[in-house]
C-alpha positions in Angstrom: -42.0 -15.6 3.6 -43.5 -17.7 0.9 -42.3 -21.3 0.3 -41.6 -22.8 -3.1 -45.0 -24.4 -3.2 -46.7 -21.0 -2.8 -45.1 -19.4 -5.8 -47.7 -20.6 -8.2 -48.5 -17.4 -10.1 -46.7 -16.6 -13.3 -44.4 -13.5 -13.5 -43.2 -11.6 -16.5 -39.6 -11.8 -15.1 -37.8 -13.9 -12.6 -34.8 -12.0 -11.5 -32.1 -14.2 -9.9 -30.0 -12.2 -7.5 -30.9 -9.2 -5.4 -27.6 -7.3 -6.0 -27.2 -4.1 -8.0 -27.8 -5.5 -11.5 -30.9 -7.4 -10.4 -32.3 -4.5 -8.3 -31.9 -2.0 -11.3 -33.7 -4.5 -13.5 -36.5 -5.1 -11.0 -37.0 -1.3 -10.4 -37.2 -0.4 -14.1 -39.3 -3.4 -15.2 -41.7 -2.7 -12.4 -41.9 1.0 -13.5 -42.7 -0.3 -17.0 -45.6 -2.3 -15.6 -44.0 -5.7 -15.6 -44.6 -8.2 -12.8 -41.3 -9.3 -11.3 -40.1 -11.8 -8.7 -36.6 -11.3 -7.3 -35.0 -14.3 -5.6 -31.7 -14.7 -3.8 -30.1 -17.8 -2.3 -28.8 -15.6 0.6 -30.9 -14.4 3.4 -30.5 -10.8 2.6 -30.8 -8.4 -0.4 -28.0 -6.2 -1.9 -25.6 -8.9 -2.8 -22.0 -8.1 -2.1 -22.7 -4.5 -1.3 -24.8 -5.6 1.7 -24.2 -3.5 4.8 -25.4 -4.4 8.3 -25.8 -2.3 11.4 -23.4 -3.2 14.2 -23.6 -0.8 17.2 -24.7 2.0 14.8 -21.9 1.3 12.3 -22.7 0.3 8.8 -20.4 -2.7 8.3 -19.6 -3.6 4.7 -20.0 -7.4 5.2 -18.4 -8.4 1.9 -15.6 -5.9 1.7 -15.3 -2.2 1.2 -17.6 -0.7 -1.5 -16.9 2.9 -2.4 -19.1 4.4 -5.0 -17.4 6.5 -7.6 -18.3 7.4 -11.2 -17.9 10.0 -13.9 -21.2 8.9 -15.5 -23.7 11.6 -14.5 -26.7 9.5 -15.6 -25.7 6.7 -13.2 -24.9 9.2 -10.4 -28.4 10.8 -10.8 -29.9 7.4 -10.9 -28.5 6.2 -7.6 -29.3 9.5 -5.9 -33.0 8.7 -6.4 -32.6 6.0 -3.7 -30.0 7.4 -1.3 -28.3 10.5 -0.2 -24.5 10.2 -0.6 -21.9 11.7 1.8 -18.6 13.3 0.6 -16.3 10.4 1.5 -13.1 10.4 -0.5 -11.1 7.1 -0.7 -7.6 7.8 0.5 -6.1 4.5 1.5 -2.8 4.0 3.3 -0.3 1.3 2.6 1.9 -0.3 5.3 5.1 -2.0 4.3 7.0 -3.5 7.3 7.3 -0.4 9.5 6.9 2.1 6.7 3.7 4.0 5.9 2.8 5.3 2.4 -0.1 7.1 0.8 -2.0 5.6 -2.1 -2.4 5.9 -5.0 1.3 6.3 -5.9 1.6 10.1 -5.7 4.1 12.8 -4.6 3.4 12.0 -0.9 4.4 8.4 -1.6 7.5 9.4 -3.5 8.6 12.0 -1.0 8.4 9.5 1.8 10.2 6.8 -0.2 13.0 8.9 -1.6 13.2 12.1 0.3 12.4 14.2 -2.8 10.0 17.1 -3.3 9.3 17.8 -6.9 7.6 15.9 -9.7 10.7 16.1 -11.9 12.8 14.4 -9.2 10.2 11.6 -8.8 9.9 11.1 -12.6 13.7 11.0 -12.9 14.0 8.4 -10.1 11.4 6.1 -11.7 12.9 6.5 -15.1 16.4 5.7 -13.8 15.2 2.5 -12.1 13.2 1.4 -15.2 16.2 2.1 -17.5 18.6 0.0 -15.2 16.3 -3.0 -15.5 16.3 -2.9 -19.4 13.0 -4.8 -19.7 11.7 -4.4 -23.3 9.1 -7.1 -23.5 7.7 -8.1 -20.1 7.1 -11.8 -19.9 5.1 -11.8 -16.6 3.4 -9.5 -14.1 6.6 -8.8 -12.2 8.5 -7.6 -15.3 5.4 -5.6 -16.4 5.2 -3.8 -13.1 8.9 -3.2 -12.9 8.9 -1.7 -16.4 6.2 0.7 -15.2 7.2 1.9 -11.8 10.8 0.7 -11.1 12.2 -1.4 -8.3 11.3 0.5 -5.1 7.6 1.1 -5.7 7.2 -2.5 -7.0 9.0 -4.1 -4.1 7.3 -2.2 -1.4 3.8 -1.5 -2.7 3.0 -4.0 -5.5 4.8 -7.3 -5.2 3.6 -8.6 -1.8 0.0 -7.3 -2.1 -0.4 -8.7 -5.6 1.0 -12.1 -4.6 -1.4 -12.3 -1.6 -4.3 -11.2 -3.8 -3.7 -13.8 -6.5 -2.2 -16.6 -4.4 0.9 -17.0 -6.6 4.3 -15.5 -7.3 4.3 -12.4 -9.6 6.6 -14.2 -11.9 3.9 -16.8 -12.4 1.2 -14.3 -13.3 0.6 -13.0 -16.8 1.8 -9.5 -17.7 -1.6 -8.3 -18.9 -3.2 -8.4 -15.4 -1.4 -5.1 -14.8 -1.9 -3.0 -17.9 -0.9 0.2 -16.1 0.2 1.4 -12.6 -0.8 5.1 -12.6 1.7 7.4 -10.9 0.4 10.8 -10.0 2.9 13.5 -9.7 0.7 15.7 -7.5 0.2 15.7 -3.7 -3.3 14.3 -4.0 -4.4 11.2 -2.0 -7.8 10.9 -3.7 -7.6 7.3 -5.0 -10.3 7.8 -7.7 -10.3 10.6 -10.3 -14.1 10.3 -10.9 -16.2 13.4 -10.6 -18.8 11.8 -8.3 -17.8 9.9 -5.1 -19.3 8.9 -1.8 -21.0 6.4 0.4 -24.8 6.2 0.8 -25.7 7.6 4.2 -27.2 4.8 6.2 -25.6 2.1 4.1 -26.1 0.2 0.8 -28.8 -2.1 2.1 -31.2 0.8 2.7 -30.4 2.0 -0.8 -31.3 -1.3 -2.4 -34.4 -1.6 -0.2 -35.7 1.5 -1.8 -34.8 0.2 -5.3 -36.9 -2.9 -4.5 -39.9 -1.1 -3.0 -43.1 -2.6 -4.5 -41.2 -5.6 -5.9 -41.8 -9.1 -4.7 -38.6 -10.6 -3.1 -38.1 -14.2 -2.0 -34.9 -14.7 0.0 -33.2 -18.0 0.9 -34.4 -19.4 -2.5 -32.3 -21.5 -4.8 -32.9 -20.8 -8.4 -32.2 -24.4 -9.6 -34.6 -26.0 -7.2 -37.3 -23.4 -7.9 -37.0 -23.8 -11.7 -37.1 -27.6 -11.4 -40.4 -27.4 -9.4 -41.9 -24.5 -11.4 -40.3 -24.3 -14.8 -43.0 -22.0 -16.1 -42.9 -19.5 -13.3 -41.8 -16.6 -15.5 -41.8 -15.6 -19.2 -38.2 -14.4 -19.0 -35.2 -14.8 -16.6 -32.6 -12.3 -15.5 -29.7 -14.3 -14.2 -26.9 -12.8 -12.1 -25.3 -15.9 -10.7 -22.2 -17.8 -12.0 -22.7 -18.4 -15.8 -20.9 -21.8 -15.6 -23.1 -22.9 -12.8 -26.2 -22.0 -14.8 -25.1 -24.5 -17.5 -24.2 -27.2 -15.0 -20.4 -26.7 -15.6 -20.8 -28.7 -18.8 -17.7 -27.0 -20.4 -15.7 -27.0 -17.1 -15.6 -24.7 -14.1 -14.4 -21.1 -14.5 -11.9 -19.9 -11.9 -12.6 -17.2 -9.3 -10.8 -15.6 -6.4 -12.6 -15.4 -3.1 -12.1 -13.4 0.1 -12.3 -14.4 3.7 -13.1 -11.8 6.4 -12.3 -11.7 10.1 -14.6 -9.0 11.5 -14.5 -7.9 15.2 -15.9 -5.1 17.2 -13.3 -3.4 19.4 -13.9 -1.3 22.6 -12.2 1.8 21.3 -13.4 4.8 19.3 -10.6 4.7 16.6 -8.4 1.7 15.6 -6.4 2.8 12.6 -7.5 6.4 11.7 -8.5 5.5 8.2 -11.2 3.4 6.5 -8.7 1.4 4.3 -5.2 0.4 5.2 -3.4 -2.0 2.8 -0.7 -4.4 4.0 1.7 -4.8 1.2 4.3 -7.0 2.9 3.9 -10.6 1.8 4.6 -11.8 5.4 1.4 -10.2 6.7 -1.3 -12.8 5.8 -4.2 -10.3 5.2 -4.3 -7.8 2.3 -6.0 -5.0 4.2 -7.9 -3.9 7.2 -11.2 -2.0 6.8 -12.4 0.2 9.7 -16.0 0.7 8.7 -17.1 3.7 10.8 -14.7 6.0 8.8 -16.8 5.5 5.6 -19.5 7.7 7.4 -17.3 9.7 9.7 -18.7 7.8 12.7 -18.2 8.9 16.3 -19.5 5.8 18.0 -17.7 4.7 21.2 -16.7 1.3 19.7 -15.4 0.4 16.2 -15.6 -2.5 13.8 -12.7 -3.7 11.8 -12.4 -6.4 9.1 -9.2 -8.2 8.0 -9.4 -9.4 4.4 -7.7 -12.6 3.3 -7.6 -13.4 -0.4 -8.3 -17.0 -1.1 -8.5 -19.5 -4.0 -12.2 -20.1 -4.7 -13.6 -23.6 -4.3 -17.3 -24.7 -4.7 -19.3 -23.5 -1.7 -17.3 -20.3 -1.2 -18.4 -16.9 -2.4 -16.8 -16.1 -5.8 -15.7 -12.5 -5.7 -13.8 -11.8 -8.9 -13.0 -13.7 -12.0 -9.5 -14.9 -12.9 -9.4 -13.3 -16.4 -6.4 -15.1 -17.7 -6.3 -16.4 -21.3 -7.6 -19.9 -20.4 -10.6 -18.7 -18.4 -11.4 -15.9 -20.9 -11.6 -18.5 -23.7 -13.8 -20.7 -21.6 -16.1 -17.8 -20.8 -16.5 -17.1 -24.5 -17.7 -20.6 -25.0 -20.2 -20.2 -22.1 -21.2 -16.8 -23.6 -22.1 -18.5 -26.8 -24.4 -20.9 -24.9 -25.9 -17.9 -23.1 -26.7 -16.1 -26.4 -28.5 -19.1 -27.6 -30.9 -18.9 -24.5 -33.7 -16.8 -25.9 -35.4 -16.1 -22.6 -32.4 -15.5 -20.3 -30.5 -12.3 -19.7 -27.1 -12.8 -18.1 -25.8 -9.8 -16.1 -23.5 -8.7 -13.3 -20.0 -9.8 -12.3 -20.8 -13.5 -12.2 -23.2 -13.6 -15.1 -20.8 -11.8 -17.4 -17.6 -13.1 -15.8 -15.9 -9.7 -15.4 -14.8 -7.4 -12.7 -17.3 -4.5 -12.5 -17.2 -1.4 -10.4 -20.6 -0.6 -9.0 -21.3 2.2 -11.4 -20.4 -0.1 -14.4 -22.9 -2.7 -13.1 -25.6 0.0 -13.1 -24.6 1.3 -16.5 -24.7 -2.3 -17.9 -28.1 -2.9 -16.4 -29.5 0.4 -17.8 -28.1 -0.3 -21.2 -29.5 -3.9 -21.2 -32.9 -2.5 -20.1 -33.0 -0.2 -23.1 -32.8 -3.2 -25.3 -35.4 -5.0 -23.2 -38.1 -2.4 -22.7 
C-alpha cells in the first residue's frame, strides 16, 4: 500500500469514498479514459454495504442491505458486476409475545383482529381513525394514528420509531411519516419493486469488480492528503459528510447512527428469517439480522447482529440524516457552498445529506456522470 508521500502523480479525479457512488464514478470515468484515485479512510472498500466472510456467511457489517429497484437501467448496470439471487425481503415484527408480518398486510391484520377480508381490515382501520378525530396532525404520533389507527400504531410503529429516533413520537415532526402503506393482500414482500435480490458472494465482491483496474488507497484521510498534496487531482468527487468538508463552518448537521452487536452462534438457524424487528420500546434493539438467510445458507453455525439506534456524535459512523426543518435549512446553506466549488462533485448519502436506497445512489451517480463526461 502506498503512503501519502508516494502519491506524487497527478490524477484526473480524486474520488473520496469507496462506496457505491464513488465506485460507479471510478468505473465509468476509467472507462472514459480518465485516471482516477479512490481513497477511503476505512480499511476496506464498499462503504456501508461492505460484507465480510464469517464461516462462509456473508455478514452485512453495517446493517442489512437488500437491493431492490424498478429502474431497469440500474438493474442491468449492477448485473455487470454480480449475479443476484432471488431473495425477497419479508421481515417479521415482534411485539411483546406477538408475531406479525411486515409490511402491514392482510396477514398482519388477520393476526391482529381475527378478520379475513380486505373490507373488514379497511373498516377496522377507518373506524379507529374516525374515533381519534385528528384533522391536522401536529406531530409524528398524530400523523401515524391518522393513517393506520390505534392498534397498528401502538404495536408496530410507536416503539420502533421511538427507538430509531431516540425521542418520543409526540416530539417528532409529522412529516417524517408521510405515509404508512397498508396492503390489503396476503403478500409479505416488503418491496414492490420489479427487481430484487442479494449479490451472490456479497456486496464487497461486487464493488471489487467495479473497481477493477482503478487505483485504490485505503486507510487514507482526505483532509491530510489534500493538505500535503493539494494538486493531486484536477477534480474531486467527495462522498463524505458535506459539513465536515467545510470544517463545520456553518454548524454541524445531525445524523443518526447505529451500533451493532454481532456474534456467531453454534446452531444452524437462530430465528428462521433474515430480518426480525422488535417493535416494543422496552426491547433495547430495533431488530436482529440473521445474515445467512440472505443467501439461503446451510452452514452449521449462524451469525446474528442486534442493531441499536443511537444519537450520532463525532467519531461515530453517521448512517442517516435527521431531515427535520432545522437541518434541512442548514444543508441548503452547505449546498450553496458546495455549488460554488467549481472542481468538487458532492454525492452519496453524506455528500448530499439525504437517505438514499442503493439503487437511488447508483441512479444519482449515473445521472451526475452524464453531466460530467
